[in-house]
N, C-alpha and C positions, 0 to 999 in steps of 0.2 A: 504494500500500500504506500501511498504518498502522504505528504503533509497536509493535504487539503481536507479539512473536516467536513466539507460540504458534498463530497462525492466518494463513491466506492465503485470499483470495477472488479467483477469476479467472472471466472470462466467455469463452465460445466459442460460435460458431454451429454448429448441426447442422441444415443446411437452413433451414427457417423457424423452427425452435425455438432459443431462447436457452438455453444450458446454463450455469448458474453453479455452479462447483465450489468447495466450501468444504473446507478442511483444517485440522486442529488442533481448537481449541475454538471453539464458537459461543456467544459471550457478548455482553455489552453493547458491547464495542469492535468485535469482528468483526461483530456483528449490525448495527451502524450502517453498516459497509461493505457488508454484504449488502443492506441496505435501499437503499443508493445504487445498487448493481448492478441490483436489481429495477426501480428507477425508470428507469434508463438503458435497460433492456431494453424496458420498456413504451413509452418515447418513441421508440426507434430501430427497432422492428420491429412487425409485426402478429401474430407467431406466439406460440405458447405459451412458458411459462417452466418450465424444469426445474431444480431445485436438487439437485445431486449431493452427497450427504452421506457418500459412501463412505470419505472420509479424516477424518471428524469423530470425535474421541475423546470429546468431552464437549459437552453442550448444557445451558445453564441456562434459567431462566424468561424472561429477556430475549431469548435466542436463539429460544425457542419463540414468543414474542410477535412477533418479526420475521417468522417463517414464517407465522403466522396473518395478520399484516398484509399480507404479500405475496399470500396466497391471496385475501383480501378485495379487494385492489386489482385483481387479475387478473379476479375474478368480476365486478367493476363494469364491466370493459371486455369482458366475454364472452370472456375468454382462459383457457386452461387453465393450471393451476399444479400441477406434480407434484413429488414428492420421489423421488429415486433412491438406491438402494444404502444403505438403512439397515442398519447392523450390528446384531447381536443386542442389544447394550447400548442403542443408541438406540431400537430397536424396542420394548424393554421400557419405556423412558421414555415413548415415544409412547402405548403401551398404557395405562400408569398414568394419564397425563394425559387419556386419552380422545380423543387426536388421531389414532389409527390409523383411526378411522371418518371423520374430517374430511378428511384429505388423501388424494389419489390417489397410491398408491405404485407404483413400478416397480422391477424388478430387486432 
């Protein structure tokens, strides 16, 4: 973990899929940790990556950048990259940023 008390990033396996759960704020600090978790997932398994945002209260531009970077890295390896559990506030942010069409969303 890092020193940001406002966020946590945890990884769990669901079959062949790596699920990365983010809670709190997705910003520059927690985004760096998320980027590290995505890298680890790509190195340690052959399955898709799902980022669960169900407990994220806020995301800034650096957090969005990390998600876009994760998507691109997965696409380069022919791996799926999906976002799960966007709350209405995040859904609005993704819509405004034009990212609702870019990411595969579940739940």
